[in-house]
C-alpha positions as CSV (number, residue, x, y, z in Angstrom):
1,X,-95.2,38.3,37.2
2,X,-98.8,36.6,36.8
3,X,-99.0,36.9,32.9
4,X,-95.4,35.7,32.7
5,X,-96.3,32.6,34.4
6,X,-99.7,32.0,32.4
7,X,-97.9,32.6,29.1
8,X,-95.2,30.0,30.5
9,X,-97.4,27.3,31.6
10,X,-99.4,27.5,28.3
11,X,-96.5,27.2,26.5
12,X,-95.4,24.3,28.0
13,X,-98.5,22.3,28.3
14,X,-100.7,23.8,25.8
15,X,-103.6,25.0,28.0
16,X,-104.0,27.7,30.3
17,X,-103.9,27.6,34.3
18,X,-107.6,28.3,34.8
19,X,-108.3,25.3,32.4
20,X,-105.9,23.2,34.0
21,X,-107.4,23.9,37.7
22,X,-111.0,23.3,36.4
23,X,-109.9,19.9,35.1
24,X,-108.4,19.0,38.5
25,X,-111.6,20.5,40.3
26,X,-114.2,18.4,38.3
27,X,-112.2,15.3,38.5
28,X,-112.1,15.6,42.2
29,X,-116.1,15.8,41.9
30,X,-116.4,12.8,40.0
31,X,-114.5,11.1,42.6
32,X,-116.8,12.7,45.4
33,X,-119.9,11.6,43.4
34,X,-118.6,8.1,43.1
35,X,-118.1,8.4,46.9
36,X,-122.0,8.8,47.1
37,X,-121.9,12.6,47.8
38,X,-125.3,13.8,46.1
39,X,-125.6,17.7,47.0
40,X,-124.1,19.4,44.2
41,X,-123.5,22.4,46.2
42,X,-121.8,20.5,49.0
43,X,-119.6,18.9,45.8
44,X,-119.0,22.6,44.3
45,X,-117.8,23.8,47.8
46,X,-115.7,20.6,48.2
47,X,-114.1,21.3,44.9
48,X,-113.2,25.0,45.6
49,X,-116.2,26.6,43.8
50,X,-118.5,29.2,45.8
51,X,-121.4,29.0,43.3
52,X,-123.2,26.0,42.5
53,X,-124.5,27.2,39.5
54,X,-121.1,28.0,37.9
55,X,-119.9,24.7,39.1
56,X,-122.7,23.1,37.2
57,X,-121.8,25.0,34.0
58,X,-118.2,23.9,34.4
59,X,-118.9,20.5,34.9
60,X,-121.5,20.1,31.9
61,X,-118.9,21.8,29.8
62,X,-116.5,19.4,30.6
63,X,-118.5,16.5,31.4
64,X,-121.2,16.8,28.7
65,X,-123.8,16.3,31.4
66,X,-124.9,18.1,34.4
67,X,-123.8,17.2,37.9
68,X,-127.3,16.0,39.0
69,X,-127.7,13.9,35.6
70,X,-124.1,12.3,36.6
71,X,-125.1,11.7,40.1
72,X,-128.3,10.1,38.7
73,X,-126.0,7.9,36.1
74,X,-123.5,6.7,38.9
75,X,-126.2,5.7,41.4
76,X,-127.8,3.8,38.6
77,X,-124.7,1.9,37.8
78,X,-124.2,1.3,41.5
79,X,-127.5,-0.1,42.0
80,X,-126.9,-2.5,38.9
81,X,-124.1,-4.1,40.8
């Protein structure tokens, strides 16, 4: 049962399945950005989001900045090296 497994997951880990999946997807997005992927829509698709705007919303919630801002920060760090 979907509700049972969700309840069990939350009880065991302290957060929901969707939150866990989004965290893993955003971590993957950060990895792709560090590998020099720069298209937000391409990154979103590669991380399992069909809607780049929704991806951007989740990314900003988790990371505190938009994907575009994060990309710019990583690019600036790479140039400084």
